[in-house]
C-alpha positions in Angstrom: 12.7 25.9 32.0 13.5 28.3 29.3 14.1 27.0 25.8 17.3 27.3 24.2 17.6 29.7 21.3 17.1 28.4 17.9 18.5 29.4 14.6 16.1 30.4 11.7 15.7 27.9 9.2 14.7 28.4 5.8 13.5 26.1 2.7 15.6 27.2 -0.4 14.5 24.6 -2.6 11.7 22.0 -3.3 11.0 19.5 -6.0 8.8 16.4 -6.5 7.8 13.6 -8.8 4.2 13.2 -10.2 2.3 10.6 -8.1 1.4 7.7 -9.9 -0.4 4.1 -9.3 1.9 1.8 -7.6 3.9 -0.3 -10.1 3.4 2.2 -13.1 6.2 4.7 -12.5 10.1 4.5 -11.7 11.9 2.4 -8.9 12.6 4.4 -5.7 16.3 5.4 -6.6 15.0 7.1 -9.8 12.1 8.7 -8.0 14.7 10.2 -5.5 17.1 11.3 -8.1 14.2 13.1 -9.8 12.8 15.0 -6.8 16.2 15.6 -5.3 17.7 17.1 -8.6 14.7 19.4 -9.0 15.2 20.6 -5.3 18.8 21.3 -5.7 18.4 22.9 -9.2 15.5 25.1 -7.6 17.8 26.1 -5.0 20.9 26.7 -7.4 23.0 24.4 -5.1 25.2 21.1 -5.7 24.7 18.2 -3.9 28.2 18.7 -2.5 26.8 21.5 -0.6 24.7 19.3 1.5 26.0 18.3 4.9 23.5 15.9 5.9 20.3 14.2 4.8 17.3 12.7 6.4 15.1 10.2 4.2 11.7 9.0 4.9 10.0 5.8 3.4 7.8 3.2 4.9 8.1 0.2 2.7 11.4 -1.2 1.9 14.5 -2.7 3.5 16.7 -0.8 6.0 19.1 1.7 4.3 16.9 2.4 1.3 17.7 6.0 2.1 21.4 5.6 1.3 20.5 3.9 -1.9 18.3 6.6 -3.0 20.7 9.5 -2.1 23.5 7.9 -3.8 21.9 8.5 -7.1 22.8 12.3 -6.3 26.2 11.7 -5.2 28.7 9.7 -3.1 30.0 12.5 -0.6 30.1 10.3 2.7 27.6 12.5 4.6 25.2 11.2 7.5 22.1 9.7 5.9 19.3 9.3 8.5 16.3 6.7 7.6 13.0 7.7 9.2 9.7 5.7 9.2 6.7 7.5 11.1 4.0 6.1 8.8 1.8 8.4 7.0 3.6 11.7 8.5 7.2 10.0 7.5 7.8 13.0 5.1 7.3 15.8 7.4 9.0 13.9 10.4 12.1 14.0 8.0 11.5 17.7 7.5 11.2 18.0 11.4 14.5 16.2 12.0 16.3 18.4 9.3 14.9 21.5 10.8 16.3 20.5 14.2 19.8 20.0 12.7 20.0 23.7 11.4 18.0 25.1 14.3 20.2 23.6 16.7 23.4 24.8 14.8 24.6 21.5 13.8 24.7 21.8 10.0 23.8 24.7 7.6 22.5 22.9 4.8 20.3 19.9 5.1 18.3 17.7 2.7 15.0 16.1 3.5 14.1 13.4 0.9 10.9 11.3 0.9 9.7 8.4 -1.4 7.5 5.4 -1.4 7.2 2.6 -3.8 3.7 0.9 -2.7 1.7 -2.3 -3.4 -1.6 -1.8 -4.9 -4.7 -1.7 -2.8 -5.3 -0.8 0.9 -2.4 -0.7 3.6 -1.6 -3.7 5.2 1.0 -5.2 7.4 3.1 -8.2 6.5 4.3 -8.9 10.2 2.0 -11.5 12.0 4.7 -12.5 14.5 4.6 -9.3 16.7 2.4 -6.6 18.0 0.6 -4.5 15.7 1.5 -0.8 16.7 -1.9 0.1 16.0 -3.3 -2.6 18.2 -4.7 0.2 20.6 -6.3 2.1 18.0 -8.1 -1.2 17.0 -9.2 -1.8 20.6 -10.9 1.7 20.7 -12.8 0.9 17.5 -14.0 -2.5 19.0 -15.0 -0.7 22.2 -16.9 2.0 20.5 -18.2 0.5 17.4 -17.2 -2.6 15.7 -14.2 -3.9 13.4 -14.9 -5.7 10.3 -11.6 -8.1 9.7 -12.6 -8.5 6.2 -12.6 -4.8 5.3 -10.0 -2.3 4.9 -8.6 -1.5 8.4 -7.8 2.5 8.0 -11.0 3.4 6.3 -12.9 2.0 9.3 -10.8 4.1 11.9 -11.5 7.4 10.0 -15.1 6.4 9.0 -15.8 5.8 13.0 -14.6 9.3 13.5 -16.8 10.9 10.9 -19.6 8.8 12.5 -18.9 10.1 15.8 -18.8 13.8 14.6 -22.2 13.2 13.0 -23.7 12.2 16.0 -22.2 14.8 18.3 -22.5 17.7 15.9 -25.2 16.9 13.6 -22.8 16.8 10.8 -24.2 14.7 7.7 -22.8 12.7 4.8 -22.9 15.8 2.4 -20.1 17.7 4.4 -17.6 14.9 4.0 -18.6 14.6 0.2 -18.2 18.3 -0.3 -14.9 18.1 1.1 -13.9 15.4 -1.4 -15.5 17.4 -4.2 -13.3 20.5 -3.3 -10.2 18.5 -3.6 -10.9 16.8 -6.7 -11.6 20.0 -8.2 -8.7 21.7 -7.0 -6.4 18.8 -8.3 -7.4 19.7 -11.9 -4.9 22.3 -11.7 -1.9 20.2 -10.3 0.3 18.5 -12.8 1.7 16.3 -10.1 -1.8 14.9 -8.9 -2.4 11.1 -9.5 -6.0 12.0 -10.3 -7.0 15.3 -12.1 -10.7 14.4 -12.7 -13.3 16.6 -11.3 -16.4 15.0 -9.9 -20.0 16.3 -9.1 -21.4 16.0 -5.5 -23.7 13.2 -6.7 -21.0 11.3 -8.3 -18.9 11.2 -5.1 -21.9 10.4 -3.1 -22.9 7.4 -5.6 -19.4 6.0 -5.7 -19.1 2.7 -3.8 -19.2 2.8 0.0 -15.9 1.9 1.4 -16.7 2.3 5.1 -20.0 4.0 6.0 -20.2 7.1 5.5 -17.0 7.4 3.3 -17.2 6.2 -0.5 -14.2 5.6 -2.6 -14.1 9.1 -4.0 -13.5 10.3 -0.4 -10.5 8.0 0.1 -6.8 8.8 -1.0 -5.0 6.0 -3.2 -1.9 4.2 -2.6 0.8 5.7 -4.8 4.3 6.0 -5.8 6.3 9.2 -5.7 9.1 11.2 -4.3 9.5 14.7 -3.0 12.6 16.7 -1.4 13.2 20.0 0.4 16.4 21.7 1.0 16.7 23.3 4.2 19.4 26.0 5.1 20.5 28.4 7.8 20.4 32.1 7.9 24.1 32.4 7.3 24.0 29.9 4.2 21.2 31.8 2.8 22.9 35.1 2.9 26.2 33.7 1.7 24.8 32.3 -1.4 22.3 35.0 -1.9 19.2 33.1 -1.8 17.1 35.6 0.1 14.8 36.2 -2.9 13.3 32.8 -2.7 14.0 31.6 0.8 11.0 30.5 2.6 11.1 30.3 6.7 9.8 27.7 8.8 8.4 30.1 11.3 7.3 27.2 13.6 7.0 23.6 13.5 5.7 21.0 16.1 5.2 17.4 16.5 3.0 15.4 19.0 2.5 11.7 19.7 -0.4 9.9 21.1 -1.7 11.0 24.7 -3.9 9.2 26.8 -7.1 10.6 25.4 -5.9 8.8 22.4 -7.2 5.5 23.5 -10.3 6.2 25.7 -13.8 6.3 24.3 -13.3 8.8 21.4 -12.9 7.5 17.7 -12.1 11.3 16.8 -9.3 11.4 19.2 -8.0 7.9 18.3 -7.4 9.2 14.7 -5.2 11.9 15.9 -7.5 15.0 16.9 -5.5 15.8 20.3 -2.3 14.9 18.4 -2.8 17.7 15.6 -4.1 20.2 18.2 -1.0 20.0 20.5 1.3 20.0 17.4 -0.5 23.1 16.0 -0.2 24.8 19.2 3.3 24.2 19.6 3.8 25.5 15.7 1.8 28.6 16.3 3.4 29.6 19.5 7.0 29.3 17.8 5.6 31.4 14.8 3.9 33.9 17.0 0.6 33.6 15.2 -2.7 32.4 15.5 -4.7 30.4 12.9 -7.0 33.3 11.5 -3.5 34.8 10.0 -3.1 32.1 7.7 -4.2 32.1 4.0 -3.3 28.5 2.7 -3.3 25.2 4.2 -2.1 21.8 3.0 -3.6 19.0 5.6 -3.9 15.4 5.9 -7.0 14.4 4.0 -6.2 10.7 3.9 -10.0 10.4 4.2 -12.7 13.2 3.9 -13.7 12.6 7.5 -10.0 13.5 8.7 -10.2 16.9 6.9 -13.3 17.6 8.5 -12.2 16.9 12.0 -8.7 18.4 11.4 -10.2 21.9 10.7 -11.3 21.9 14.3 -8.1 20.5 15.5 -6.1 23.3 13.9 -8.3 25.9 15.0 -9.7 26.8 11.5 -12.9 26.7 13.0 -14.7 26.2 16.5 -15.0 22.8 17.9 -18.3 21.1 16.4 -18.5 23.7 13.7 -16.8 21.9 10.8 -19.9 21.3 9.2 -21.0 24.9 9.0 -17.5 25.8 8.0 -17.3 23.5 5.0 -21.2 24.8 4.1 -19.8 28.4 4.2 -17.2 27.8 1.4 -14.2 28.9 3.9 -12.1 26.1 2.9 -11.7 26.9 -1.1 -10.9 29.8 -3.2 -13.2 32.9 -2.3 -13.4 31.7 1.2 -11.2 32.4 4.4 -8.8 29.7 3.6 -7.9 27.7 0.6 -7.5 24.1 1.9 -5.6 21.6 -0.1 -5.2 23.7 -3.3 -3.0 20.7 -4.6 -5.8 18.5 -4.4 -4.8 17.0 -1.2 -4.2 13.4 -0.7 -7.6 12.2 -1.8 -6.7 13.5 -5.4 -2.8 14.2 -5.5 -2.2 10.6 -4.0 -0.3 9.4 -0.8 3.1 7.7 -1.3 3.6 7.9 2.7 7.4 8.9 2.7 6.9 11.7 0.2 3.4 13.3 1.3 4.8 15.6 4.0 7.4 16.9 1.6 5.0 17.3 -1.3 2.8 19.5 1.2 6.0 21.6 2.0 6.8 21.8 -1.8 3.3 23.0 -2.6 3.2 25.7 0.2 6.6 26.9 -0.7 5.3 27.4 -4.3 2.2 29.2 -3.2 4.2 31.7 -1.0 6.6 32.1 -3.9 3.8 32.9 -6.2 4.4 30.1 -8.7 1.2 28.1 -8.8 -0.7 29.7 -11.9 -4.2 28.5 -11.8 -4.2 27.3 -8.5 -2.4 30.2 -6.8 -3.9 31.2 -3.7 -4.2 35.1 -3.8 -2.1 37.1 -1.3 -0.6 34.0 0.2 1.5 35.2 3.0 1.1 32.6 5.5 0.9 28.9 5.1 0.1 25.9 7.2 0.9 22.2 6.9 -0.6 19.4 8.5 0.6 15.8 8.2 -0.6 12.7 10.4 0.7 9.2 10.8 -1.5 6.8 12.8 0.7 4.8 15.2 1.0 7.8 16.0 2.8 11.2 15.0 1.3 14.5 13.8 3.4 17.4 12.5 2.3 20.8 11.9 4.4 23.6 10.4 3.9 27.5 9.8 5.5 29.1 6.6 6.2 32.5 5.5 8.7 34.3 2.9 12.1 34.6 5.2 13.1 37.9 3.5 9.9 39.4 1.8 11.6 42.8 0.9 13.9 40.9 -1.0 11.6 38.3 -2.8 11.7 37.9 -6.5 9.2 36.1 -8.6 10.2 32.8 -10.3 11.8 33.8 -13.7 9.4 33.5 -16.7 12.4 32.2 -18.7 12.8 28.9 -16.6 10.5 26.0 -16.5 8.2 26.5 -13.8 7.9 23.2 -11.9 4.9 24.2 -9.9 2.8 24.3 -13.0 4.7 22.1 -15.4 5.5 18.3 -14.5 9.2 18.3 -15.8 9.9 14.9 -17.4 12.8 12.9 -16.8 14.6 14.1 -19.9 14.2 17.8 -18.9 15.4 17.0 -15.2 18.6 15.1 -16.8 19.6 18.5 -18.8 19.0 20.6 -15.6 
């Protein structure tokens, strides 16, 4: 069956808060107002021009999305709440993109936020089936499950161990990924952590789940991020061609039979990511060799390593060599996680996917200062949620012939965290 024709979709404005330790920042309505205001100001639009909103969060009662959006205005628009675990933000982006691609709306806001508790992720529902019970069973069948240790690190550590056994990867490869991401974060004002560590310091930090140490694991975080998506007609009507970033392709995939057989690599989302990437590449009409900058889901360094292969950045089994070659950082073939990734930037679940979108739009618009990826023309996003869903998107300038650099007379949000006082004056 032939696919229906889709309208082109563009990101015309993005914004995010600094990611911070849980409990040390704002409440979620204030975070949402800050990220939403920045995105609207970036686009040069008013909230009254937003026709629909898709809002992602994982922790909080129903309709928190409405309460967050109400900080921006009370216009009566449809507001859809999304919860897709760690891929919640990109799931909101995916739905917003579908509204415009399908001709349902011309201007949609995708907003994500999270106000988390300190410590490892946990579930408070003991009277119903855990949505990760099948993942736990794979871990029990292939390795072991320590009920007293944090659950998520055990899942991803098991994938790392499997990769080591199958392909002779070693602990240093995982540590090198963490070293890279911490180093990248030093130039990102929105990162929760901006400290740079040596490889030795990373290896010697406390072991969380063998082979992963503390500095190879993302923290829990509070934060928000937002993107404004528009149709081609809307972009041209309001003269936004000079900054419009096109979503050239986007794919979402959920678990398949292979996820729950005898592979921990597949259990943590390898096949999902591979399928979502295939959809995105096909829609965009590109292959991964054409990409320059990547934001991918490094909740743990082991996941970044296996995802290199899932996305086709290197051949299966060659991720260790890929790391050793330096092709994942400045001066190599790709720059992966110039923002610092989840490991350093932080991981407020509902905001992460939209923070990735923000970073990549800034990169394509040449706004990133010291962390700018040279000659960034095509950008790749990967966001993964266990349970499960993977979203992969490809971005490029929508109208490269009309692109204009960000005005030097305006505060550049890509390199300068804008305070609440500055946001209030925008």
